[in-house]
Structures are given as C-alpha cells and as structure tokens.
DODOFI-597820 format. One record per residue: residue number from 1; y, z, x of N, C-alpha, C in turn. Coordinates in Angstrom, 1 decimal, padded with zeros to 4 digits. Atoms other than C-alpha are relative to their C-alpha. Example, Ala and Ser with C-alpha at 12.3 -4.5 7.8 and 13.67 -1.06 7.14 Angstrom:
2
- resi;n_y;n_z;n_x;ca_y;ca_z;ca_x;c_y;c_z;c_x
- 1;-001.2;000.0;000.9;-004.5;007.8;012.3;001.2;000.0;000.9 $
- 2;-001.1;000.0;-000.9;-001.1;007.1;013.7;001.1;000.8;-000.8 $
***
This chain:
229
- resi;n_y;n_z;n_x;ca_y;ca_z;ca_x;c_y;c_z;c_x
- 1;-001.3;000.4;-000.4;-018.5;009.1;007.1;000.0;-000.2;001.5 $
- 2;-000.1;000.1;-001.5;-017.9;007.7;010.6;001.2;000.8;000.5 $
- 3;-001.1;-000.9;-000.5;-015.9;010.2;012.6;001.0;-000.8;000.8 $
- 4;-000.9;000.8;-000.7;-014.3;007.3;014.4;001.1;-000.6;-000.9 $
- 5;-001.0;000.5;000.9;-012.4;006.4;011.3;001.3;000.8;000.1 $
- 6;-001.3;-000.7;-000.1;-008.7;007.3;011.8;000.3;000.5;-001.5 $
- 7;-000.4;-000.5;001.3;-007.4;009.5;008.9;001.5;-000.3;-000.2 $
- 8;-001.4;000.3;000.4;-004.3;008.3;007.1;000.3;001.0;-001.2 $
- 9;-000.5;-000.8;001.1;-002.4;010.8;004.9;001.0;-000.8;-000.7 $
- 10;-000.9;000.8;000.8;-000.8;008.8;002.1;000.7;000.9;-001.0 $
- 11;-000.9;-000.8;000.9;002.1;010.6;000.4;000.8;-000.9;-000.9 $
- 12;-000.6;000.9;001.0;003.1;008.7;-002.7;-000.1;000.6;-001.4 $
- 13;000.1;-000.7;001.3;004.0;010.1;-006.1;-000.4;-001.0;-001.2 $
- 14;000.3;001.0;001.1;003.4;006.8;-008.1;-001.5;-000.3;000.1 $
- 15;001.5;000.1;-000.1;-000.4;006.9;-008.9;-000.5;-001.4;000.3 $
- 16;000.5;001.4;-000.1;-000.8;003.1;-009.3;000.2;-000.5;001.4 $
- 17;-000.4;000.5;-001.3;001.0;002.3;-006.0;-000.9;000.8;001.1 $
- 18;000.8;-000.8;-001.0;-000.9;005.1;-004.2;-001.4;-000.5;000.1 $
- 19;001.4;000.5;000.0;-004.3;003.8;-005.3;-000.2;-001.4;000.6 $
- 20;000.1;001.4;-000.6;-003.6;000.2;-004.4;000.1;000.1;001.5 $
- 21;-000.2;-000.1;-001.4;-002.4;001.2;-001.0;-001.3;000.7;000.7 $
- 22;001.2;-000.7;-000.5;-005.4;003.6;-000.5;-001.2;-001.0;000.0 $
- 23;001.1;001.0;000.0;-007.8;000.8;-001.5;000.1;-000.9;001.2 $
- 24;-000.2;000.9;-001.1;-006.3;-001.5;001.1;-000.3;000.7;001.3 $
- 25;000.2;-000.8;-001.2;-006.4;001.2;003.8;-001.5;000.2;000.2 $
- 26;001.4;-000.2;-000.2;-010.0;002.0;003.1;-000.8;-001.3;000.3 $
- 27;000.6;001.3;-000.3;-010.9;-001.7;003.1;000.2;-000.4;001.5 $
- 28;-000.3;000.2;-001.4;-009.4;-001.8;006.6;-000.7;001.0;001.0 $
- 29;000.8;-000.9;-000.8;-011.7;001.0;007.7;000.6;001.4;000.3 $
- 30;-000.6;-001.3;-000.1;-009.4;004.0;007.4;-000.6;001.0;-001.0 $
- 31;000.3;-001.0;000.9;-010.2;007.3;005.9;001.3;000.5;-000.6 $
- 32;-001.3;-000.2;000.7;-007.5;008.1;003.3;000.0;001.4;-000.7 $
- 33;-000.2;-001.3;000.8;-006.3;011.6;002.2;001.3;-000.3;-000.8 $
- 34;-001.1;000.3;000.9;-003.8;011.5;-000.7;000.8;001.3;-000.4 $
- 35;-000.8;-001.1;000.5;-000.9;013.7;-001.7;001.1;-000.7;-000.9 $
- 36;-000.9;000.6;001.0;001.4;013.2;-004.7;001.4;000.5;000.0 $
- 37;-001.4;-000.5;-000.2;004.4;015.3;-003.6;000.1;000.7;001.3 $
- 38;-000.2;-000.6;-001.4;005.9;017.0;-000.6;-000.7;001.3;000.3 $
- 39;000.7;-001.2;-000.2;004.4;020.4;-001.1;-001.5;-000.2;000.3 $
- 40;001.4;000.3;-000.2;000.9;019.0;-001.4;-000.2;-000.7;001.4 $
- 41;000.1;000.7;-001.3;001.6;016.8;001.7;000.0;001.0;001.1 $
- 42;000.0;-001.0;-001.1;002.4;019.9;003.8;-001.3;000.7;000.1 $
- 43;001.3;-000.7;000.0;-000.8;021.6;002.8;-001.1;-001.0;000.5 $
- 44;001.0;001.0;-000.5;-002.8;018.4;003.4;000.0;-000.3;001.5 $
- 45;-000.1;000.3;-001.5;-001.4;017.9;006.9;-000.8;001.1;000.7 $
- 46;000.8;-001.1;-000.7;-002.9;021.3;007.9;-001.5;-000.1;-000.3 $
- 47;001.5;000.1;000.3;-006.2;020.7;006.1;-000.7;-001.2;000.6 $
- 48;000.6;001.3;-000.4;-006.8;017.1;007.1;000.2;-000.4;001.5 $
- 49;-000.3;000.4;-001.4;-005.2;016.9;010.6;000.1;-001.6;000.1 $
- 50;000.0;001.5;000.0;-004.3;013.2;009.9;000.5;-000.6;001.3 $
- 51;-000.4;000.7;-001.2;-003.9;010.7;012.7;001.4;-000.7;-000.2 $
- 52;-001.3;000.7;000.3;-000.9;009.0;010.9;000.3;000.4;-001.5 $
- 53;-000.5;-000.4;001.3;001.2;009.7;007.8;000.8;-001.2;-000.6 $
- 54;-000.8;001.0;000.7;002.5;007.1;005.3;000.8;000.8;-001.0 $
- 55;-000.8;-001.0;000.8;005.4;009.0;003.6;001.1;-000.7;-000.8 $
- 56;-001.0;000.6;000.9;007.4;007.8;000.6;001.2;000.9;000.0 $
- 57;-001.3;-000.8;000.0;011.1;008.8;000.7;000.2;000.7;-001.3 $
- 58;-000.3;-000.6;001.3;011.5;009.5;-003.0;-001.2;000.7;-000.6 $
- 59;001.1;-000.9;000.6;009.2;012.4;-003.9;000.6;001.1;-000.8 $
- 60;-000.5;-001.1;000.8;009.6;015.1;-006.5;000.0;001.3;000.9 $
- 61;-000.2;-001.4;-000.7;010.8;018.6;-005.3;000.5;-000.1;001.4 $
- 62;-000.5;000.1;-001.4;010.9;017.9;-001.6;-000.1;-001.5;000.4 $
- 63;000.0;001.4;-000.3;012.0;014.5;-000.4;-000.8;-000.3;001.3 $
- 64;000.8;000.4;-001.2;010.1;012.5;002.2;000.8;000.2;001.3 $
- 65;-000.9;-000.2;-001.2;013.1;012.8;004.6;-000.2;001.5;000.5 $
- 66;000.1;-001.4;-000.3;012.8;016.6;004.4;-001.4;000.3;000.6 $
- 67;001.4;-000.2;-000.5;009.0;016.5;004.9;-000.1;-000.5;001.4 $
- 68;000.0;000.6;-001.3;009.5;014.3;007.9;000.7;001.0;001.0 $
- 69;-000.8;-000.9;-000.9;012.1;016.7;009.4;-000.9;001.2;000.3 $
- 70;000.8;-001.2;-000.2;009.7;019.7;008.9;-001.2;-000.3;000.9 $
- 71;001.1;000.4;-000.8;006.8;017.8;010.5;000.4;-000.1;001.5 $
- 72;-000.4;000.3;-001.3;008.8;016.8;013.5;000.5;001.2;000.8 $
- 73;-000.5;-001.2;-000.7;010.1;020.3;014.3;-001.2;001.0;000.3 $
- 74;001.1;-000.9;-000.2;006.6;021.9;014.2;-000.8;-000.6;001.2 $
- 75;000.8;000.5;-001.1;004.8;021.6;017.6;-001.3;-000.6;-000.3 $
- 76;001.4;000.5;000.3;001.4;021.1;016.0;000.0;-001.3;-000.8 $
- 77;000.0;001.2;000.8;002.5;018.2;013.9;001.1;-001.1;000.5 $
- 78;-001.1;000.9;-000.4;005.5;016.6;015.8;-000.5;-001.3;000.6 $
- 79;000.5;001.2;-000.6;003.3;014.0;017.5;-000.8;-000.9;-001.0 $
- 80;000.6;000.9;001.0;001.7;012.6;014.3;000.9;-001.1;-000.4 $
- 81;-000.9;001.1;000.4;003.2;009.2;013.7;000.3;000.0;-001.5 $
- 82;-000.4;000.0;001.4;005.1;009.0;010.4;000.7;-001.4;-000.3 $
- 83;-000.6;001.3;000.5;005.8;005.6;008.7;000.7;000.3;-001.4 $
- 84;-000.7;-000.3;001.3;008.5;006.1;006.0;000.0;-001.3;-000.8 $
- 85;000.0;001.1;001.0;008.1;003.9;002.9;001.2;000.3;-001.0 $
- 86;-001.1;-000.2;000.8;011.3;003.4;001.0;000.6;-001.3;-000.7 $
- 87;-000.7;001.1;000.6;013.1;001.2;-001.5;001.4;-000.1;000.4 $
- 88;-001.3;000.0;-000.5;016.3;002.1;000.2;000.1;-001.0;001.2 $
- 89;000.0;001.1;-001.0;017.1;-001.1;002.2;001.3;000.0;000.8 $
- 90;-001.2;000.0;-000.8;020.6;-000.2;003.5;-000.3;000.5;001.4 $
- 91;000.2;-000.4;-001.4;020.9;000.1;007.3;000.2;001.5;000.2 $
- 92;-000.3;-001.5;-000.2;022.4;003.6;007.0;-001.2;000.8;-000.4 $
- 93;001.2;-000.7;000.5;019.2;004.7;005.1;-001.1;-000.1;001.1 $
- 94;001.1;000.2;-001.0;016.9;003.2;007.7;000.4;000.8;001.3 $
- 95;-000.4;-000.8;-001.1;018.9;004.8;010.5;-000.2;001.5;-000.2 $
- 96;000.2;-001.4;000.4;018.8;008.2;008.7;-001.5;000.3;000.1 $
- 97;001.5;-000.3;000.0;015.0;007.9;008.3;-000.5;000.1;001.5 $
- 98;000.5;000.0;-001.4;014.5;007.1;012.0;000.6;001.2;000.8 $
- 99;-000.6;-001.2;-000.7;016.9;009.8;013.2;-000.6;001.3;-000.4 $
- 100;000.7;-001.2;000.5;015.0;012.3;011.1;-001.3;000.2;000.7 $
- 101;001.2;-000.1;-000.8;012.0;011.5;013.3;-001.1;-001.0;-000.4 $
- 102;001.1;001.0;000.4;010.1;008.7;011.4;-000.2;-001.0;001.2 $
- 103;000.4;001.0;-001.1;008.3;006.4;013.9;000.2;-001.4;-000.4 $
- 104;-000.2;001.4;000.6;008.7;003.4;011.6;000.6;000.1;-001.4 $
- 105;-000.6;000.0;001.3;010.5;002.5;008.4;-000.3;-001.3;-000.7 $
- 106;000.4;001.2;000.7;009.1;000.0;005.9;000.6;000.0;-001.4 $
- 107;-000.7;000.1;001.2;011.1;-001.2;003.0;-000.9;-000.6;-001.1 $
- 108;000.7;000.4;001.2;009.6;-001.6;-000.5;000.8;-001.2;-000.7 $
- 109;001.4;000.2;-000.1;008.3;-004.0;-001.7;-000.4;-000.6;001.3 $
- 110;000.4;000.4;-001.3;006.4;-004.5;001.5;-001.3;-000.9;-000.1 $
- 111;001.2;000.8;-000.1;003.6;-006.9;002.6;-001.1;001.0;000.5 $
- 112;001.1;-000.8;-000.4;000.3;-005.0;002.8;-000.5;-000.3;001.4 $
- 113;000.4;000.5;-001.3;-000.7;-007.1;005.8;000.9;000.5;001.1 $
- 114;-001.0;-000.5;-001.0;002.5;-006.2;007.6;-000.1;001.5;000.2 $
- 115;000.1;-001.5;-000.1;002.1;-002.5;006.8;-001.3;000.4;000.8 $
- 116;001.2;-000.3;-000.8;-001.5;-002.5;008.1;000.2;-000.2;001.5 $
- 117;-000.3;000.3;-001.4;-000.3;-004.1;011.3;000.9;001.1;000.6 $
- 118;-000.9;-001.0;-000.6;002.4;-001.4;011.7;-000.8;001.3;000.1 $
- 119;000.8;-001.2;-000.1;-000.2;001.4;011.0;-000.8;-000.1;001.3 $
- 120;000.8;000.2;-001.2;-002.4;-000.1;013.8;000.9;000.2;001.3 $
- 121;-000.9;-000.1;-001.1;000.6;-000.3;016.1;000.2;001.5;000.4 $
- 122;-000.2;-001.4;-000.2;001.2;003.4;015.7;-001.2;000.7;000.5 $
- 123;001.3;-000.6;-000.4;-002.5;004.3;016.0;-000.3;-000.4;001.5 $
- 124;000.2;000.4;-001.3;-002.6;002.3;019.2;000.6;001.0;001.0 $
- 125;-000.7;-000.9;-000.9;-000.3;004.9;020.7;-000.7;001.4;000.0 $
- 126;000.6;-001.4;000.1;-002.1;008.1;019.5;-001.5;000.0;000.0 $
- 127;001.5;000.0;-000.1;-005.8;007.0;019.1;-000.4;-001.4;000.4 $
- 128;000.3;001.3;-000.5;-006.3;003.9;021.2;-001.4;-000.5;-000.2 $
- 129;001.5;000.5;000.0;-010.1;003.9;021.1;-000.3;-000.5;-001.4 $
- 130;000.3;000.4;001.4;-010.0;003.3;017.3;000.5;-001.5;-000.3 $
- 131;-000.5;001.4;000.2;-008.2;-000.1;017.7;-000.4;-000.9;001.1 $
- 132;000.6;001.0;-000.9;-010.4;-001.7;020.3;000.7;-000.1;001.4 $
- 133;-000.7;000.0;-001.3;-008.4;-000.7;023.4;-000.9;000.6;001.1 $
- 134;000.7;-000.5;-001.2;-009.9;-000.2;026.9;000.7;001.2;000.5 $
- 135;-000.6;-001.2;-000.5;-009.4;003.3;028.2;-000.5;000.2;001.4 $
- 136;000.5;-000.3;-001.3;-009.6;004.4;031.8;000.5;001.4;000.5 $
- 137;-000.3;-001.2;-000.6;-009.6;007.7;033.7;-000.6;000.1;001.3 $
- 138;000.5;000.0;-001.4;-009.9;007.8;037.5;-000.9;-001.3;000.1 $
- 139;000.9;001.1;-000.2;-013.0;005.6;038.1;-000.9;-000.3;-001.2 $
- 140;000.8;000.2;001.2;-014.3;005.7;034.5;000.8;-000.9;-000.9 $
- 141;-000.6;001.0;001.0;-013.6;002.8;032.1;-000.8;000.0;-001.2 $
- 142;000.7;000.0;001.3;-014.5;002.9;028.4;000.6;-001.2;-000.8 $
- 143;-000.4;001.1;000.9;-014.3;-000.3;026.3;-000.5;000.3;-001.4 $
- 144;000.3;-000.5;001.3;-014.1;000.8;022.7;-000.5;-001.2;-000.9 $
- 145;000.4;001.2;000.8;-014.7;-002.8;021.4;-001.5;-000.3;000.3 $
- 146;001.4;000.4;-000.3;-018.0;-003.5;023.3;-000.9;001.3;000.1 $
- 147;000.7;-001.2;-000.2;-019.0;000.2;023.5;-000.7;000.1;001.3 $
- 148;000.6;-000.1;-001.3;-019.6;000.0;027.2;000.9;000.9;000.8 $
- 149;-000.6;-000.9;-000.9;-018.8;002.6;029.8;-000.4;-000.3;001.4 $
- 150;000.4;000.2;-001.4;-018.7;002.1;033.6;000.7;001.1;000.8 $
- 151;-000.6;-000.9;-000.9;-018.0;004.5;036.4;-000.2;-000.6;001.4 $
- 152;000.0;000.6;-001.3;-017.1;003.1;039.8;-000.7;-001.3;000.0 $
- 153;000.6;001.4;000.1;-018.2;-000.3;038.5;-001.4;000.0;-000.5 $
- 154;001.4;000.0;000.5;-021.7;000.9;037.5;-000.1;000.4;-001.4 $
- 155;000.2;-000.2;001.4;-022.8;000.8;033.9;-000.7;001.3;-000.3 $
- 156;000.5;-001.3;000.4;-023.5;004.1;032.2;-000.6;-000.2;-001.4 $
- 157;000.6;000.0;001.3;-025.8;004.6;029.2;000.3;001.3;-000.7 $
- 158;-000.4;-001.2;000.8;-024.3;006.9;026.6;-000.5;-000.2;-001.4 $
- 159;000.3;000.0;001.5;-025.6;007.8;023.1;001.3;-000.1;-000.8 $
- 160;-001.2;000.2;000.8;-023.2;007.2;020.2;000.9;001.3;000.0 $
- 161;-000.8;-001.3;000.0;-022.1;010.9;020.1;000.7;000.2;001.3 $
- 162;-000.7;-000.2;-001.3;-021.5;011.1;023.8;001.1;-001.0;000.2 $
- 163;-001.1;001.1;-000.1;-019.5;007.8;023.6;001.2;000.5;-000.7 $
- 164;-001.1;-000.4;000.8;-017.3;009.3;020.9;000.7;001.2;000.7 $
- 165;-000.5;-001.2;-000.8;-016.9;012.6;022.9;000.9;-000.5;001.1 $
- 166;-000.8;000.5;-001.2;-015.8;010.6;026.0;001.3;-000.7;-000.5 $
- 167;-001.2;000.7;000.5;-013.4;008.4;024.0;001.0;001.1;-000.4 $
- 168;-001.0;-001.1;000.4;-011.8;011.6;022.5;000.6;000.6;001.2 $
- 169;-000.6;-000.6;-001.2;-011.4;013.1;026.0;000.9;-001.0;000.7 $
- 170;-000.8;000.9;-000.8;-010.1;009.9;027.5;001.3;-000.4;-000.7 $
- 171;-001.3;000.3;000.7;-007.4;009.4;024.8;001.0;001.0;000.4 $
- 172;-001.0;-001.1;-000.4;-005.8;012.7;026.0;-000.6;000.7;001.2 $
- 173;000.5;-000.7;-001.1;-006.9;013.5;029.5;000.8;001.3;000.3 $
- 174;-000.7;-001.3;-000.3;-006.1;017.2;030.4;000.1;000.9;-001.2 $
- 175;-000.1;-000.8;001.2;-006.0;018.3;026.8;-001.3;000.8;-000.2 $
- 176;001.2;-000.8;000.3;-008.3;021.2;026.0;-000.3;-000.1;-001.5 $
- 177;000.5;000.1;001.4;-010.4;020.7;022.9;-000.9;001.1;-000.3 $
- 178;000.9;-001.1;000.4;-012.0;023.6;021.1;-001.3;-000.7;-000.5 $
- 179;001.2;000.5;000.6;-015.6;023.2;019.9;000.3;-000.5;-001.5 $
- 180;-000.3;000.4;001.4;-014.3;023.1;016.3;000.8;-001.3;-000.1 $
- 181;-000.7;001.2;000.0;-011.8;020.4;017.1;-000.8;-001.2;000.3 $
- 182;000.9;001.1;-000.3;-014.5;018.3;018.7;-000.9;-000.3;-001.1 $
- 183;000.8;000.2;001.2;-016.7;018.8;015.7;000.7;-000.9;-001.0 $
- 184;-000.8;000.8;001.0;-014.0;017.5;013.4;000.2;-001.4;000.4 $
- 185;-000.3;001.4;-000.5;-013.1;014.5;015.6;-001.2;-000.8;000.2 $
- 186;001.2;000.8;-000.5;-016.6;013.5;016.8;-001.1;-000.1;-001.1 $
- 187;001.1;000.0;001.0;-019.0;014.5;014.0;000.6;-000.3;-001.4 $
- 188;-000.6;000.1;001.4;-016.5;014.5;011.0;000.0;001.3;-000.7 $
- 189;-000.3;-001.3;000.6;-015.1;017.3;009.0;-000.9;000.2;-001.3 $
- 190;000.9;-000.2;001.2;-017.5;016.6;006.0;-001.4;000.3;000.4 $
- 191;001.4;-000.2;-000.4;-020.6;017.2;008.1;-000.1;001.4;000.7 $
- 192;000.2;-001.3;-000.6;-021.9;020.7;009.0;-000.9;-000.1;001.2 $
- 193;000.8;000.0;-001.3;-023.0;021.0;012.6;000.3;001.3;000.7 $
- 194;-000.3;-001.3;-000.7;-023.4;024.2;014.6;000.8;-000.3;001.3 $
- 195;-000.9;000.2;-001.2;-020.8;024.6;017.4;-000.8;-000.1;001.3 $
- 196;000.9;000.1;-001.2;-023.7;025.0;019.9;-000.4;-001.5;000.3 $
- 197;000.4;001.4;-000.1;-024.5;021.3;019.2;001.0;-000.7;001.0 $
- 198;-001.1;000.5;-000.9;-021.2;020.5;021.0;-000.4;000.2;001.5 $
- 199;000.4;-000.3;-001.4;-022.5;022.2;024.2;-001.1;-000.9;000.4 $
- 200;001.1;000.9;-000.4;-025.7;020.2;024.1;000.4;-001.4;000.3 $
- 201;-000.5;001.3;-000.2;-023.9;016.9;023.8;000.9;-000.1;001.2 $
- 202;-000.8;-000.1;-001.2;-021.4;017.9;026.5;-000.9;-000.1;001.2 $
- 203;000.9;000.1;-001.1;-024.3;018.5;028.8;-000.6;-001.4;000.2 $
- 204;000.5;001.3;-000.1;-025.7;015.1;028.0;001.0;-001.0;000.6 $
- 205;-001.1;000.8;-000.5;-022.3;013.5;028.6;000.2;000.2;001.5 $
- 206;-000.2;-000.4;-001.4;-022.0;015.3;032.0;-001.1;-000.7;000.8 $
- 207;001.2;000.6;-000.7;-025.5;014.1;033.0;000.2;-001.5;000.2 $
- 208;-000.2;001.4;000.0;-024.7;010.5;032.1;001.2;-000.4;001.0 $
- 209;-001.2;000.4;-000.8;-021.3;010.5;033.9;-000.3;000.2;001.5 $
- 210;000.3;-000.3;-001.5;-022.8;011.9;037.2;-001.3;-000.6;000.4 $
- 211;001.3;000.6;-000.3;-026.0;009.8;037.1;000.0;-000.8;001.3 $
- 212;-000.1;000.8;-001.3;-024.8;007.5;040.0;000.8;000.8;001.0 $
- 213;-000.8;-000.8;-000.9;-023.0;010.3;041.8;001.4;000.2;-000.5 $
- 214;-001.4;-000.3;000.4;-019.4;011.5;041.7;000.1;001.4;-000.7 $
- 215;-000.2;-001.3;000.5;-018.0;014.8;040.6;000.0;000.0;-001.6 $
- 216;000.0;-000.1;001.5;-018.3;016.1;037.0;001.4;000.1;-000.4 $
- 217;-001.4;000.0;000.4;-015.0;015.2;035.4;000.3;000.9;-001.2 $
- 218;-000.2;-000.8;001.2;-015.5;017.4;032.3;000.1;001.5;000.4 $
- 219;-000.3;-001.4;-000.4;-014.0;020.9;032.7;-000.2;000.9;-001.2 $
- 220;000.2;-001.1;001.0;-015.1;024.0;030.8;001.1;001.0;000.2 $
- 221;-001.1;-001.0;000.0;-012.2;026.2;029.9;-000.5;001.2;-000.8 $
- 222;000.7;-001.2;000.6;-013.6;029.7;029.3;000.8;000.5;-001.2 $
- 223;-000.6;-000.6;001.2;-012.9;030.9;025.8;000.9;-001.0;-000.8 $
- 224;-000.9;001.0;000.7;-011.0;027.7;024.8;-000.8;-001.3;-000.3 $
- 225;000.7;001.3;000.3;-013.3;024.6;025.0;-000.2;-000.8;001.3 $
- 226;000.2;001.0;-001.0;-013.5;021.5;027.1;001.2;-000.9;000.2 $
- 227;-001.0;001.0;-000.3;-011.2;019.0;028.8;-000.5;-001.0;001.0 $
- 228;000.4;001.0;-001.0;-011.4;015.9;030.9;001.1;000.1;001.1 $
- 229;-001.0;-000.1;-001.1;-009.8;016.4;034.3;000.7;001.4;000.0 $
***
C-alpha cells in the first residue's frame, strides 16, 4: 500500500451503495475504510485516522448529524473534513448539516465525478501534497507532482521515503509528529517498521536538506518526536 494514499472513511449503511462508492474511490487512488453505522464509524475514526470522512445522514442507531457533531467537538478529530451525504434536499436540512460542522453537503442521488471533485477540494486543504500541489517552507520548495525539491533554488536529491517525510512536515509546519505517527503516515499502517527506522531516515533528510548549506530546519522535540521549524 502506498502511504501517500489519502484514507477516506466511508460511513454508509446501504451495502450496495457503500461498495459502489468504495470502488470508485479506490479507482481514484484513495484508500477506503468502511463503516456501516455510527457506532462503528466512531471506532474506525480512532483506528484509521482518516484524512476525510464521507458520512451518510440516515444511519441506524446514531444519525450522521450526531456523528458529525461528536467529531467536531473533539480536538483530535475536529479538523478532519466531513462531507455529508443525504437524500434530504431541503435548504433547511443543508443548513442544519453545515451548522453541525459538515464541511460540505452532497444531495443524493449525486454524480460520482462531482463527489470525487469535492473530496479532492477538501483534501487540498488538509493534505495538499496528495493532490499535486506545490508546498513551500522558507527557502524549501516541494513539488508533489514532479517529485522535485529545491532549497534556495538548488535542486536536492531525496529518496522516496525522505520525500514523503518532508511532504508530511511541510503540510503542517510546526506540528510535532511522533515516530508512530510518522510511521503510519509515511510507511503505512499495514507495514511493520521499527521506530528507529524513522530516526535513520530523518538523518538522511537532514543531510539532504543541508547539502548546499543552510540551517537544519528539522527540529527534534525530546520525548515527543520531530517537527519542521
């Protein structure tokens, strides 16, 4: 599994609709986690750390609206984009969904092409490197489409793992990432890698970034992990 694949949590209780949507998402290069009801969705959010959630309004036991409300009041999940899927087309329902914290509201039946475009729009905000956007931090520029990195205009040679590490850091400068979080994001949660491997690749990234001079922008936070800047 490519760790650069954004993870979509698809919460839909209708199996046929869930599988059709999952098929289309996977065809677009997304990793898909599935939940059939609200309780399962809350468990999956903690297990999968999705980049975005597609959430059906009408779910058994706990409604999609209530799931959205719970996600948006929790500090650890409030920034995950939620796209609400609903057959409710009245303006009052759309307003209610957005006021509960949904980042977008898509009315059923929807165009799969339009839904994919909306998913990418939300991902552009939270994981820009996965949708071909150029990132910059101080004098470092990373082009996720061409896989090129420059610092102060000079080209840098980075291995694939170092490139993904840098992209992760540059998406959220200043954020401290633990070794475990970096393993999940860069190597993938389905692959077992020793946490010391992270330190080795951080060392390689630092060497590449300072090859032509300049201060080391990667900060070690004792007992917590690493951050950019």
